[in-house]
N, C-alpha and C positions, 0 to 999 in steps of 0.2 A: 492627364493620366491619373488615376486614382490608386492610392496606396492599398495593397491587398493585406498588409499586416502592420501591426504597431512597431514603431522604430524602437530600438533599443538605445540608441545614442542620439544626441542633438537637443534642440531646444524643446521640442514637443515629444520627448521620450516618455515611455511608461504607459501604463493601462489608461485608456480614455474613460474619463468619468464626467458626470454632469455636476456642476456647482450645486451645492446645497444652499439655497438662499434662506437666510434667517432674517426676521425682523430685528431692527436695532434694539439694543438693551436700553432700559430706562436711564441707566447711568450716562448714556450718550447725551441726553437732553438736559443733563444738570448745568445749572448756571445760565440757561437761556432766558432771555428777558421776554416775559409775556406781557400782554396788554394790561392785565390786572396788576401785576407786580409793578409795571412802570406807573400806573395810576396811583397805587398805594404809596410808592416812594415819592412821587410829586406832591401828594397831599401832605405826607409827614414833613417834606422839606418846606412846604408853605407854612405849616403850623409851627414847626419847631424852629426853623431858621437854621443859621450856620453855627458850627462849633467855633470856639475861640481861635483855634489854630487855623481854621478855614478863613476866618475874617482877616487874620494877620497875613495869611498867603495872599489874599485878594488885595490887600494894601500894598504888599510887595509888588504885585503884578500891575498895580495902577501907576506905580512909579518906575516901571519897566525894569524891575530887578528879577528877571525870569530865572536866572541861575540860582539866585539867593533863595527864591521861592521854592525851587526844586529841592535845594539842600535842606531847607527848613522842613518841607512836607516829608522829605525822605526820612529825616531823623524821627518825626512823629509816627510815621506809618511803618517804618522798618524795612522798606524794600524800594529799590530803584523803579522797577516797572509800576508798582503801585503809586508811587510818587508822581510818576510822569502822567499817569491816568488822572490823578487827582488835580494836577496842575492844569491839565487840559480842560477838565471839568470847571475849575475856578475861572480859567481865562473866558470860557464860554459865558459863564455867569457875568463876568465883568463886562464883556462885550453886550450882552443882553441889557444890562443896567444902563450902559452908555446910550444904547439905541432908545431905550425908554425915556431917558432925560432929554435926548435930542429932539423928541416929537413935541 
């Protein structure tokens, strides 16, 4: 049975309208990693190498001092989430180095 009038109460109350579809704002794409950005960062990392605190963090990770590495990086970067991300990045680098030496 079809409704003959708009409901005044309930979940679907009120005047029926169609959604106005808008394209996403440019600010929504901020921080998204593009191919070009990734390429540039990889080149810079290859040329410049690691910062002293990153080298120390990798040394701590090599001797399985994960928590100490997190505390150290957290102090240098200023935030827990940033420190976790950096530690994961350094762990991936250490694993990559180990794979390279194993071959």
